[in-house]
Structure formats: structure tokens, C-alpha cells
C-alpha positions in Angstrom: 8.8 -10.2 8.9 5.9 -10.0 6.4 2.2 -10.2 7.1 -0.3 -11.2 4.4 -3.6 -9.3 4.2 -6.3 -10.7 1.9 -9.0 -8.3 0.5 -12.1 -10.1 -0.6 -14.6 -7.8 -2.3 -18.3 -8.3 -2.9 -20.4 -6.2 -5.3 -18.2 -3.1 -4.9 -14.5 -2.3 -5.5 -12.0 -1.5 -2.8 -9.2 1.0 -3.1 -6.0 -0.1 -1.4 -3.3 2.5 -0.7 0.2 1.1 0.0 2.8 3.4 1.5 6.5 2.3 1.6 8.6 4.5 3.9 12.3 4.0 4.2 14.8 5.9 6.4 18.6 5.4 6.5 21.7 7.1 7.5 24.5 7.7 5.0 27.6 9.7 4.6 28.3 12.1 1.8 31.7 13.7 1.6 32.3 12.7 5.2 29.1 14.4 6.4 26.5 12.1 7.9 23.0 12.6 6.4 19.6 11.2 7.2 17.8 10.1 4.1 14.1 9.3 3.9 12.0 8.2 1.0 8.2 7.5 0.7 6.4 5.8 -2.2 2.6 5.6 -2.4 0.8 3.2 -4.6 -3.0 3.0 -5.2 -4.7 -0.1 -6.5 -8.3 -1.0 -7.0 -9.5 -4.5 -6.2 -12.3 -5.3 -8.6 -15.8 -6.3 -7.4 -16.3 -10.0 -6.5 -12.6 -10.8 -6.4 -9.8 -11.3 -3.9 -6.2 -10.1 -3.7 -3.3 -10.5 -1.3 -1.3 -7.6 0.0 1.8 -7.6 2.2 2.8 -5.4 5.1 6.3 -5.1 6.6 8.0 -2.9 9.0 8.4 -0.3 6.3 5.0 -0.7 4.5 1.5 0.3 5.6 -1.9 -0.3 4.0 -5.2 1.5 4.1 -8.5 0.5 2.6 -11.6 2.4 1.2 -14.8 1.0 -0.2 -15.5 2.6 -3.5 -19.0 3.4 -4.9 -20.9 0.7 -6.6 -20.0 0.5 -10.3 -22.5 2.0 -12.7 -25.0 -0.4 -14.2 -24.4 -1.2 -17.9 
């Protein structure tokens, strides 16, 4: 099952960290082994925008408000 999470930002960006963690059992040369992998992705959602993210049984999300962008 998949759940959609929408991040809507205002005047500041938001950092979204996605972690995909997989575990499986496999056999190598007749010996059972437990294999785990983990991938982390960091994305920044720009100010005054929206973006969809997806979570599953093997994916988690975390969010962090970033500092206001410097005035130009």
C-alpha cells in the first residue's frame, strides 16, 4: 500500500529526507544470508510550492523547515 504526503511550503523551503530500507533472505552457495540495504535521498521543496511524496512499508519520510532564503 502507498500513502501520498503533500508538502505545501510558504515563504521558506522544506528539506525532505526519504529513507528506503529493504531486507531480504537469500541463499549464496547453499548458505542462507540476511541482506539489508538502505538508501537516503534528500530533496528541497522550494518556497511557495507544493510537492507530493510517497511512503510505503519500506520507505519513511522526515521534514525540516529550512532558513528563509537570503534577500536578493
